[in-house]
PyMOL Python script that loads the backbone (N, CA, C, O; Angstrom):
from pymol import cmd

cmd.read_pdbstr("""\
ATOM      1  N   MET A   1     -74.714  49.337 -29.379  1.00  0.00           N
ATOM      2  CA  MET A   1     -74.792  47.906 -29.520  1.00  0.00           C
ATOM      3  C   MET A   1     -74.771  47.496 -30.986  1.00  0.00           C
ATOM      4  O   MET A   1     -74.229  46.454 -31.352  1.00  0.00           O
ATOM      5  N   GLN A   2     -75.365  48.330 -31.800  1.00  0.00           N
ATOM      6  CA  GLN A   2     -75.410  48.018 -33.218  1.00  0.00           C
ATOM      7  C   GLN A   2     -74.003  48.110 -33.828  1.00  0.00           C
ATOM      8  O   GLN A   2     -73.686  47.356 -34.748  1.00  0.00           O
ATOM      9  N   THR A   3     -73.177  48.997 -33.343  1.00  0.00           N
ATOM     10  CA  THR A   3     -71.804  49.128 -33.829  1.00  0.00           C
ATOM     11  C   THR A   3     -70.998  47.864 -33.506  1.00  0.00           C
ATOM     12  O   THR A   3     -70.152  47.449 -34.298  1.00  0.00           O
ATOM     13  N   LEU A   4     -71.256  47.261 -32.358  1.00  0.00           N
ATOM     14  CA  LEU A   4     -70.551  46.025 -31.981  1.00  0.00           C
ATOM     15  C   LEU A   4     -70.884  44.909 -32.964  1.00  0.00           C
ATOM     16  O   LEU A   4     -69.995  44.145 -33.340  1.00  0.00           O
ATOM     17  N   TYR A   5     -72.126  44.797 -33.384  1.00  0.00           N
ATOM     18  CA  TYR A   5     -72.517  43.764 -34.344  1.00  0.00           C
ATOM     19  C   TYR A   5     -71.850  43.996 -35.700  1.00  0.00           C
ATOM     20  O   TYR A   5     -71.443  43.045 -36.368  1.00  0.00           O
ATOM     21  N   ILE A   6     -71.742  45.234 -36.093  1.00  0.00           N
ATOM     22  CA  ILE A   6     -71.094  45.553 -37.369  1.00  0.00           C
ATOM     23  C   ILE A   6     -69.602  45.183 -37.312  1.00  0.00           C
ATOM     24  O   ILE A   6     -69.064  44.622 -38.267  1.00  0.00           O
ATOM     25  N   VAL A   7     -68.946  45.495 -36.203  1.00  0.00           N
ATOM     26  CA  VAL A   7     -67.532  45.171 -36.046  1.00  0.00           C
ATOM     27  C   VAL A   7     -67.329  43.658 -36.043  1.00  0.00           C
ATOM     28  O   VAL A   7     -66.417  43.155 -36.700  1.00  0.00           O
ATOM     29  N   ILE A   8     -68.163  42.936 -35.318  1.00  0.00           N
ATOM     30  CA  ILE A   8     -68.057  41.464 -35.278  1.00  0.00           C
ATOM     31  C   ILE A   8     -68.282  40.883 -36.677  1.00  0.00           C
ATOM     32  O   ILE A   8     -67.569  39.972 -37.099  1.00  0.00           O
ATOM     33  N   TYR A   9     -69.286  41.423 -37.397  1.00  0.00           N
ATOM     34  CA  TYR A   9     -69.566  40.962 -38.758  1.00  0.00           C
ATOM     35  C   TYR A   9     -68.366  41.206 -39.674  1.00  0.00           C
ATOM     36  O   TYR A   9     -67.976  40.311 -40.424  1.00  0.00           O
ATOM     37  N   LEU A  10     -67.779  42.392 -39.626  1.00  0.00           N
ATOM     38  CA  LEU A  10     -66.649  42.712 -40.496  1.00  0.00           C
ATOM     39  C   LEU A  10     -65.413  41.863 -40.154  1.00  0.00           C
ATOM     40  O   LEU A  10     -64.684  41.443 -41.052  1.00  0.00           O
ATOM     41  N   VAL A  11     -65.182  41.614 -38.871  1.00  0.00           N
ATOM     42  CA  VAL A  11     -64.056  40.772 -38.477  1.00  0.00           C
ATOM     43  C   VAL A  11     -64.253  39.348 -38.998  1.00  0.00           C
ATOM     44  O   VAL A  11     -63.326  38.752 -39.547  1.00  0.00           O
ATOM     45  N   CYS A  12     -65.443  38.812 -38.828  1.00  0.00           N
ATOM     46  CA  CYS A  12     -65.718  37.449 -39.321  1.00  0.00           C
ATOM     47  C   CYS A  12     -65.633  37.392 -40.844  1.00  0.00           C
ATOM     48  O   CYS A  12     -65.115  36.427 -41.406  1.00  0.00           O
ATOM     49  N   PHE A  13     -66.147  38.436 -41.514  1.00  0.00           N
ATOM     50  CA  PHE A  13     -66.095  38.487 -42.971  1.00  0.00           C
ATOM     51  C   PHE A  13     -64.643  38.498 -43.449  1.00  0.00           C
ATOM     52  O   PHE A  13     -64.295  37.786 -44.391  1.00  0.00           O
ATOM     53  N   CYS A  14     -63.800  39.297 -42.808  1.00  0.00           N
ATOM     54  CA  CYS A  14     -62.385  39.361 -43.189  1.00  0.00           C
ATOM     55  C   CYS A  14     -61.682  38.039 -42.900  1.00  0.00           C
ATOM     56  O   CYS A  14     -60.834  37.615 -43.685  1.00  0.00           O
ATOM     57  N   LEU A  15     -62.007  37.390 -41.810  1.00  0.00           N
ATOM     58  CA  LEU A  15     -61.403  36.086 -41.496  1.00  0.00           C
ATOM     59  C   LEU A  15     -61.772  35.035 -42.546  1.00  0.00           C
ATOM     60  O   LEU A  15     -60.915  34.291 -43.021  1.00  0.00           O
ATOM     61  N   ILE A  16     -63.047  34.986 -42.897  1.00  0.00           N
ATOM     62  CA  ILE A  16     -63.488  33.997 -43.892  1.00  0.00           C
ATOM     63  C   ILE A  16     -62.875  34.308 -45.256  1.00  0.00           C
ATOM     64  O   ILE A  16     -62.442  33.399 -45.964  1.00  0.00           O
ATOM     65  N   GLY A  17     -62.839  35.590 -45.626  1.00  0.00           N
ATOM     66  CA  GLY A  17     -62.234  35.971 -46.912  1.00  0.00           C
ATOM     67  C   GLY A  17     -60.747  35.659 -46.932  1.00  0.00           C
ATOM     68  O   GLY A  17     -60.241  35.158 -47.936  1.00  0.00           O
ATOM     69  N   GLY A  18     -60.039  35.943 -45.853  1.00  0.00           N
ATOM     70  CA  GLY A  18     -58.604  35.646 -45.784  1.00  0.00           C
ATOM     71  C   GLY A  18     -58.328  34.156 -45.842  1.00  0.00           C
ATOM     72  O   GLY A  18     -57.389  33.718 -46.506  1.00  0.00           O
ATOM     73  N   CYS A  19     -59.142  33.379 -45.150  1.00  0.00           N
ATOM     74  CA  CYS A  19     -58.970  31.917 -45.194  1.00  0.00           C
ATOM     75  C   CYS A  19     -59.233  31.374 -46.591  1.00  0.00           C
ATOM     76  O   CYS A  19     -58.541  30.464 -47.046  1.00  0.00           O
ATOM     77  N   ALA A  20     -60.236  31.933 -47.275  1.00  0.00           N
ATOM     78  CA  ALA A  20     -60.548  31.480 -48.632  1.00  0.00           C
ATOM     79  C   ALA A  20     -59.382  31.767 -49.576  1.00  0.00           C
ATOM     80  O   ALA A  20     -59.009  30.905 -50.372  1.00  0.00           O
ATOM     81  N   PHE A  21     -58.808  32.954 -49.500  1.00  0.00           N
ATOM     82  CA  PHE A  21     -57.675  33.273 -50.359  1.00  0.00           C
ATOM     83  C   PHE A  21     -56.436  32.458 -49.987  1.00  0.00           C
ATOM     84  O   PHE A  21     -55.668  32.074 -50.870  1.00  0.00           O
ATOM     85  N   ALA A  22     -56.231  32.191 -48.711  1.00  0.00           N
ATOM     86  CA  ALA A  22     -55.099  31.363 -48.299  1.00  0.00           C
ATOM     87  C   ALA A  22     -55.250  29.942 -48.835  1.00  0.00           C
ATOM     88  O   ALA A  22     -54.270  29.333 -49.264  1.00  0.00           O
ATOM     89  N   MET A  23     -56.469  29.411 -48.812  1.00  0.00           N
ATOM     90  CA  MET A  23     -56.693  28.066 -49.317  1.00  0.00           C
ATOM     91  C   MET A  23     -56.512  28.020 -50.831  1.00  0.00           C
ATOM     92  O   MET A  23     -55.951  27.058 -51.354  1.00  0.00           O
ATOM     93  N   MET A  24     -56.980  29.045 -51.540  1.00  0.00           N
ATOM     94  CA  MET A  24     -56.773  29.087 -52.990  1.00  0.00           C
ATOM     95  C   MET A  24     -55.286  29.151 -53.327  1.00  0.00           C
ATOM     96  O   MET A  24     -54.821  28.468 -54.240  1.00  0.00           O
ATOM     97  N   TYR A  25     -54.545  29.967 -52.590  1.00  0.00           N
ATOM     98  CA  TYR A  25     -53.105  30.082 -52.821  1.00  0.00           C
ATOM     99  C   TYR A  25     -52.404  28.748 -52.566  1.00  0.00           C
ATOM    100  O   TYR A  25     -51.539  28.347 -53.345  1.00  0.00           O
ATOM    101  N   ALA A  26     -52.766  28.065 -51.490  1.00  0.00           N
ATOM    102  CA  ALA A  26     -52.150  26.770 -51.179  1.00  0.00           C
ATOM    103  C   ALA A  26     -52.482  25.734 -52.249  1.00  0.00           C
ATOM    104  O   ALA A  26     -51.619  24.940 -52.623  1.00  0.00           O
ATOM    105  N   ASN A  27     -53.711  25.730 -52.745  1.00  0.00           N
ATOM    106  CA  ASN A  27     -54.084  24.779 -53.793  1.00  0.00           C
ATOM    107  C   ASN A  27     -53.326  25.051 -55.088  1.00  0.00           C
ATOM    108  O   ASN A  27     -52.877  24.116 -55.751  1.00  0.00           O
ATOM    109  N   ILE A  28     -53.181  26.316 -55.451  1.00  0.00           N
ATOM    110  CA  ILE A  28     -52.449  26.649 -56.668  1.00  0.00           C
ATOM    111  C   ILE A  28     -50.980  26.259 -56.527  1.00  0.00           C
ATOM    112  O   ILE A  28     -50.380  25.754 -57.476  1.00  0.00           O
ATOM    113  N   GLN A  29     -50.400  26.488 -55.355  1.00  0.00           N
ATOM    114  CA  GLN A  29     -49.002  26.108 -55.139  1.00  0.00           C
ATOM    115  C   GLN A  29     -48.821  24.592 -55.201  1.00  0.00           C
ATOM    116  O   GLN A  29     -47.825  24.116 -55.748  1.00  0.00           O
ATOM    117  N   SER A  30     -49.758  23.832 -54.655  1.00  0.00           N
ATOM    118  CA  SER A  30     -49.621  22.374 -54.697  1.00  0.00           C
ATOM    119  C   SER A  30     -49.763  21.851 -56.121  1.00  0.00           C
ATOM    120  O   SER A  30     -49.083  20.896 -56.496  1.00  0.00           O
ATOM    121  N   ILE A  31     -50.631  22.458 -56.917  1.00  0.00           N
ATOM    122  CA  ILE A  31     -50.758  22.062 -58.321  1.00  0.00           C
ATOM    123  C   ILE A  31     -49.473  22.412 -59.059  1.00  0.00           C
ATOM    124  O   ILE A  31     -48.983  21.609 -59.854  1.00  0.00           O
ATOM    125  N   TRP A  32     -48.927  23.577 -58.815  1.00  0.00           N
ATOM    126  CA  TRP A  32     -47.708  24.026 -59.494  1.00  0.00           C
ATOM    127  C   TRP A  32     -46.517  23.131 -59.139  1.00  0.00           C
ATOM    128  O   TRP A  32     -45.685  22.847 -60.001  1.00  0.00           O
ATOM    129  N   ASN A  33     -46.424  22.685 -57.879  1.00  0.00           N
ATOM    130  CA  ASN A  33     -45.288  21.884 -57.438  1.00  0.00           C
ATOM    131  C   ASN A  33     -45.381  20.428 -57.866  1.00  0.00           C
ATOM    132  O   ASN A  33     -44.356  19.746 -57.905  1.00  0.00           O
ATOM    133  N   THR A  34     -46.558  19.928 -58.187  1.00  0.00           N
ATOM    134  CA  THR A  34     -46.693  18.520 -58.545  1.00  0.00           C
ATOM    135  C   THR A  34     -46.763  18.293 -60.047  1.00  0.00           C
ATOM    136  O   THR A  34     -46.949  17.154 -60.475  1.00  0.00           O
ATOM    137  N   ARG A  35     -46.623  19.315 -60.852  1.00  0.00           N
ATOM    138  CA  ARG A  35     -46.663  19.095 -62.298  1.00  0.00           C
ATOM    139  C   ARG A  35     -45.387  18.389 -62.727  1.00  0.00           C
ATOM    140  O   ARG A  35     -44.332  18.600 -62.129  1.00  0.00           O
ATOM    141  N   PRO A  36     -45.470  17.553 -63.756  1.00  0.00           N
ATOM    142  CA  PRO A  36     -44.286  16.803 -64.170  1.00  0.00           C
ATOM    143  C   PRO A  36     -43.252  17.738 -64.795  1.00  0.00           C
ATOM    144  O   PRO A  36     -43.594  18.677 -65.514  1.00  0.00           O
ATOM    145  N   SER A  37     -42.001  17.462 -64.509  1.00  0.00           N
ATOM    146  CA  SER A  37     -40.934  18.283 -65.073  1.00  0.00           C
ATOM    147  C   SER A  37     -40.656  17.818 -66.503  1.00  0.00           C
ATOM    148  O   SER A  37     -40.833  16.641 -66.817  1.00  0.00           O
ATOM    149  N   PRO A  38     -40.226  18.726 -67.361  1.00  0.00           N
ATOM    150  CA  PRO A  38     -39.934  18.317 -68.742  1.00  0.00           C
ATOM    151  C   PRO A  38     -38.738  17.372 -68.775  1.00  0.00           C
ATOM    152  O   PRO A  38     -37.852  17.471 -67.926  1.00  0.00           O
ATOM    153  N   PRO A  39     -38.703  16.463 -69.738  1.00  0.00           N
ATOM    154  CA  PRO A  39     -37.576  15.518 -69.795  1.00  0.00           C
ATOM    155  C   PRO A  39     -36.280  16.251 -70.092  1.00  0.00           C
ATOM    156  O   PRO A  39     -36.248  17.208 -70.866  1.00  0.00           O
ATOM    157  N   LYS A  40     -35.213  15.781 -69.460  1.00  0.00           N
ATOM    158  CA  LYS A  40     -33.914  16.399 -69.664  1.00  0.00           C
ATOM    159  C   LYS A  40     -33.343  15.951 -71.010  1.00  0.00           C
ATOM    160  O   LYS A  40     -33.460  14.781 -71.375  1.00  0.00           O
ATOM    161  N   PRO A  41     -32.733  16.865 -71.740  1.00  0.00           N
ATOM    162  CA  PRO A  41     -32.159  16.464 -73.035  1.00  0.00           C
ATOM    163  C   PRO A  41     -30.939  15.576 -72.840  1.00  0.00           C
ATOM    164  O   PRO A  41     -30.170  15.750 -71.895  1.00  0.00           O
ATOM    165  N   LYS A  42     -30.776  14.620 -73.753  1.00  0.00           N
ATOM    166  CA  LYS A  42     -29.631  13.724 -73.672  1.00  0.00           C
ATOM    167  C   LYS A  42     -28.390  14.448 -74.186  1.00  0.00           C
ATOM    168  O   LYS A  42     -28.474  15.332 -75.038  1.00  0.00           O
ATOM    169  N   HIS A  43     -27.256  14.057 -73.656  1.00  0.00           N
ATOM    170  CA  HIS A  43     -25.991  14.621 -74.104  1.00  0.00           C
ATOM    171  C   HIS A  43     -25.754  14.192 -75.553  1.00  0.00           C
ATOM    172  O   HIS A  43     -26.047  13.048 -75.902  1.00  0.00           O
ATOM    173  N   PRO A  44     -25.231  15.081 -76.404  1.00  0.00           N
ATOM    174  CA  PRO A  44     -25.044  14.718 -77.817  1.00  0.00           C
ATOM    175  C   PRO A  44     -24.093  13.546 -78.027  1.00  0.00           C
ATOM    176  O   PRO A  44     -24.210  12.832 -79.023  1.00  0.00           O
ATOM    177  N   GLU A  45     -23.156  13.335 -77.109  1.00  0.00           N
ATOM    178  CA  GLU A  45     -22.207  12.242 -77.277  1.00  0.00           C
ATOM    179  C   GLU A  45     -22.618  10.978 -76.516  1.00  0.00           C
ATOM    180  O   GLU A  45     -21.849  10.019 -76.458  1.00  0.00           O
ATOM    181  N   ALA A  46     -23.810  10.966 -75.939  1.00  0.00           N
ATOM    182  CA  ALA A  46     -24.277   9.790 -75.199  1.00  0.00           C
ATOM    183  C   ALA A  46     -24.543   8.650 -76.181  1.00  0.00           C
ATOM    184  O   ALA A  46     -25.062   8.889 -77.271  1.00  0.00           O
ATOM    185  N   PRO A  47     -24.195   7.413 -75.811  1.00  0.00           N
ATOM    186  CA  PRO A  47     -24.422   6.295 -76.736  1.00  0.00           C
ATOM    187  C   PRO A  47     -25.907   5.998 -76.885  1.00  0.00           C
ATOM    188  O   PRO A  47     -26.696   6.159 -75.953  1.00  0.00           O
ATOM    189  N   ALA A  48     -26.256   5.563 -78.075  1.00  0.00           N
ATOM    190  CA  ALA A  48     -27.643   5.184 -78.331  1.00  0.00           C
ATOM    191  C   ALA A  48     -27.900   3.814 -77.711  1.00  0.00           C
ATOM    192  O   ALA A  48     -26.968   3.103 -77.336  1.00  0.00           O
ATOM    193  N   ALA A  49     -29.166   3.459 -77.612  1.00  0.00           N
ATOM    194  CA  ALA A  49     -29.524   2.170 -77.026  1.00  0.00           C
ATOM    195  C   ALA A  49     -28.997   1.046 -77.916  1.00  0.00           C
ATOM    196  O   ALA A  49     -29.235   1.041 -79.124  1.00  0.00           O
ATOM    197  N   GLY A  50     -28.281   0.097 -77.316  1.00  0.00           N
ATOM    198  CA  GLY A  50     -27.737  -1.038 -78.044  1.00  0.00           C
ATOM    199  C   GLY A  50     -26.363  -0.793 -78.645  1.00  0.00           C
ATOM    200  O   GLY A  50     -25.772  -1.721 -79.197  1.00  0.00           O
ATOM    201  N   GLU A  51     -25.839   0.410 -78.559  1.00  0.00           N
ATOM    202  CA  GLU A  51     -24.522   0.720 -79.106  1.00  0.00           C
ATOM    203  C   GLU A  51     -23.438   0.244 -78.148  1.00  0.00           C
ATOM    204  O   GLU A  51     -23.566   0.400 -76.933  1.00  0.00           O
ATOM    205  N   GLU A  52     -22.364  -0.340 -78.697  1.00  0.00           N
ATOM    206  CA  GLU A  52     -21.279  -0.823 -77.846  1.00  0.00           C
ATOM    207  C   GLU A  52     -20.439   0.348 -77.349  1.00  0.00           C
ATOM    208  O   GLU A  52     -20.191   1.308 -78.079  1.00  0.00           O
ATOM    209  N   VAL A  53     -20.011   0.252 -76.112  1.00  0.00           N
ATOM    210  CA  VAL A  53     -19.244   1.312 -75.488  1.00  0.00           C
ATOM    211  C   VAL A  53     -17.930   0.729 -74.985  1.00  0.00           C
ATOM    212  O   VAL A  53     -17.915  -0.347 -74.386  1.00  0.00           O
ATOM    213  N   LEU A  54     -16.831   1.431 -75.225  1.00  0.00           N
ATOM    214  CA  LEU A  54     -15.535   1.012 -74.726  1.00  0.00           C
ATOM    215  C   LEU A  54     -15.417   1.454 -73.271  1.00  0.00           C
ATOM    216  O   LEU A  54     -15.678   2.614 -72.951  1.00  0.00           O
ATOM    217  N   TYR A  55     -15.025   0.533 -72.387  1.00  0.00           N
ATOM    218  CA  TYR A  55     -14.893   0.866 -70.976  1.00  0.00           C
ATOM    219  C   TYR A  55     -13.709   0.124 -70.378  1.00  0.00           C
ATOM    220  O   TYR A  55     -13.180  -0.812 -70.976  1.00  0.00           O
ATOM    221  N   VAL A  56     -13.303   0.549 -69.201  1.00  0.00           N
ATOM    222  CA  VAL A  56     -12.192  -0.067 -68.488  1.00  0.00           C
ATOM    223  C   VAL A  56     -12.755  -0.818 -67.293  1.00  0.00           C
ATOM    224  O   VAL A  56     -13.561  -0.284 -66.530  1.00  0.00           O
ATOM    225  N   ASP A  57     -12.319  -2.071 -67.138  1.00  0.00           N
ATOM    226  CA  ASP A  57     -12.806  -2.914 -66.051  1.00  0.00           C
ATOM    227  C   ASP A  57     -11.790  -2.876 -64.905  1.00  0.00           C
ATOM    228  O   ASP A  57     -10.665  -3.351 -65.064  1.00  0.00           O
ATOM    229  N   PHE A  58     -12.172  -2.319 -63.760  1.00  0.00           N
ATOM    230  CA  PHE A  58     -11.285  -2.210 -62.615  1.00  0.00           C
ATOM    231  C   PHE A  58     -11.649  -3.192 -61.507  1.00  0.00           C
ATOM    232  O   PHE A  58     -11.516  -2.871 -60.326  1.00  0.00           O
ATOM    233  N   THR A  59     -12.103  -4.374 -61.875  1.00  0.00           N
ATOM    234  CA  THR A  59     -12.408  -5.354 -60.845  1.00  0.00           C
ATOM    235  C   THR A  59     -11.101  -5.883 -60.259  1.00  0.00           C
ATOM    236  O   THR A  59     -10.048  -5.798 -60.892  1.00  0.00           O
ATOM    237  N   ARG A  60     -11.176  -6.411 -59.086  1.00  0.00           N
ATOM    238  CA  ARG A  60      -9.980  -6.853 -58.360  1.00  0.00           C
ATOM    239  C   ARG A  60      -9.234  -7.950 -59.126  1.00  0.00           C
ATOM    240  O   ARG A  60      -8.004  -7.945 -59.162  1.00  0.00           O
ATOM    241  N   GLU A  61      -9.966  -8.890 -59.740  1.00  0.00           N
ATOM    242  CA  GLU A  61      -9.320  -9.990 -60.458  1.00  0.00           C
ATOM    243  C   GLU A  61      -8.529  -9.476 -61.660  1.00  0.00           C
ATOM    244  O   GLU A  61      -7.412  -9.928 -61.911  1.00  0.00           O
ATOM    245  N   LYS A  62      -9.097  -8.551 -62.387  1.00  0.00           N
ATOM    246  CA  LYS A  62      -8.409  -8.001 -63.559  1.00  0.00           C
ATOM    247  C   LYS A  62      -7.156  -7.252 -63.137  1.00  0.00           C
ATOM    248  O   LYS A  62      -6.111  -7.378 -63.776  1.00  0.00           O
ATOM    249  N   LEU A  63      -7.253  -6.465 -62.057  1.00  0.00           N
ATOM    250  CA  LEU A  63      -6.082  -5.720 -61.587  1.00  0.00           C
ATOM    251  C   LEU A  63      -4.983  -6.659 -61.106  1.00  0.00           C
ATOM    252  O   LEU A  63      -3.805  -6.402 -61.352  1.00  0.00           O
ATOM    253  N   GLU A  64      -5.346  -7.740 -60.425  1.00  0.00           N
ATOM    254  CA  GLU A  64      -4.344  -8.707 -59.966  1.00  0.00           C
ATOM    255  C   GLU A  64      -3.653  -9.371 -61.142  1.00  0.00           C
ATOM    256  O   GLU A  64      -2.445  -9.599 -61.097  1.00  0.00           O
ATOM    257  N   GLN A  65      -4.396  -9.683 -62.191  1.00  0.00           N
ATOM    258  CA  GLN A  65      -3.801 -10.277 -63.382  1.00  0.00           C
ATOM    259  C   GLN A  65      -2.834  -9.293 -64.046  1.00  0.00           C
ATOM    260  O   GLN A  65      -1.764  -9.690 -64.508  1.00  0.00           O
ATOM    261  N   LEU A  66      -3.204  -8.033 -64.092  1.00  0.00           N
ATOM    262  CA  LEU A  66      -2.316  -7.026 -64.681  1.00  0.00           C
ATOM    263  C   LEU A  66      -1.027  -6.894 -63.881  1.00  0.00           C
ATOM    264  O   LEU A  66       0.049  -6.800 -64.470  1.00  0.00           O
ATOM    265  N   TYR A  67      -1.111  -6.885 -62.566  1.00  0.00           N
ATOM    266  CA  TYR A  67       0.085  -6.767 -61.731  1.00  0.00           C
ATOM    267  C   TYR A  67       0.971  -7.997 -61.863  1.00  0.00           C
ATOM    268  O   TYR A  67       2.196  -7.876 -61.856  1.00  0.00           O
ATOM    269  N   GLN A  68       0.374  -9.176 -61.982  1.00  0.00           N
ATOM    270  CA  GLN A  68       1.171 -10.402 -62.123  1.00  0.00           C
ATOM    271  C   GLN A  68       1.900 -10.417 -63.465  1.00  0.00           C
ATOM    272  O   GLN A  68       3.057 -10.833 -63.532  1.00  0.00           O
ATOM    273  N   THR A  69       1.244  -9.973 -64.525  1.00  0.00           N
ATOM    274  CA  THR A  69       1.904  -9.979 -65.838  1.00  0.00           C
ATOM    275  C   THR A  69       3.014  -8.933 -65.870  1.00  0.00           C
ATOM    276  O   THR A  69       4.027  -9.152 -66.535  1.00  0.00           O
ATOM    277  N   ASN A  70       2.863  -7.816 -65.185  1.00  0.00           N
ATOM    278  CA  ASN A  70       3.910  -6.800 -65.148  1.00  0.00           C
ATOM    279  C   ASN A  70       5.098  -7.260 -64.305  1.00  0.00           C
ATOM    280  O   ASN A  70       6.239  -6.937 -64.636  1.00  0.00           O
ATOM    281  N   ASN A  71       4.861  -7.997 -63.237  1.00  0.00           N
ATOM    282  CA  ASN A  71       5.946  -8.491 -62.384  1.00  0.00           C
ATOM    283  C   ASN A  71       6.709  -9.636 -63.036  1.00  0.00           C
ATOM    284  O   ASN A  71       7.891  -9.822 -62.747  1.00  0.00           O
ATOM    285  N   ASP A  72       6.068 -10.403 -63.903  1.00  0.00           N
ATOM    286  CA  ASP A  72       6.710 -11.533 -64.568  1.00  0.00           C
ATOM    287  C   ASP A  72       7.728 -11.066 -65.607  1.00  0.00           C
ATOM    288  O   ASP A  72       8.669 -11.805 -65.898  1.00  0.00           O
ATOM    289  N   LYS A  73       7.582  -9.915 -66.153  1.00  0.00           N
ATOM    290  CA  LYS A  73       8.467  -9.423 -67.206  1.00  0.00           C
ATOM    291  C   LYS A  73       9.783  -8.988 -66.699  1.00  0.00           C
ATOM    292  O   LYS A  73      10.630  -8.549 -67.477  1.00  0.00           O
TER     293      LYS A  73
END
""", "prot")
cmd.dss("prot")
cmd.show_as("cartoon", "prot")
cmd.util.cbc("prot")
cmd.orient("prot")
């Protein structure tokens, strides 16, 4: 009978120890996954704030005007 108590004690001890380590592992993983990521470096050719950038406007009105001027010639 005494051996049964020892076995029950060891099983419960291992269960509690395993649960404690599983909880520690889960907490460490959640801390690791929620840390802020470092900022991404900007491209060297990216325009600075307030700098004018040359771009092409492909709105429908502009394209229609371009087609009309080409057809008139």
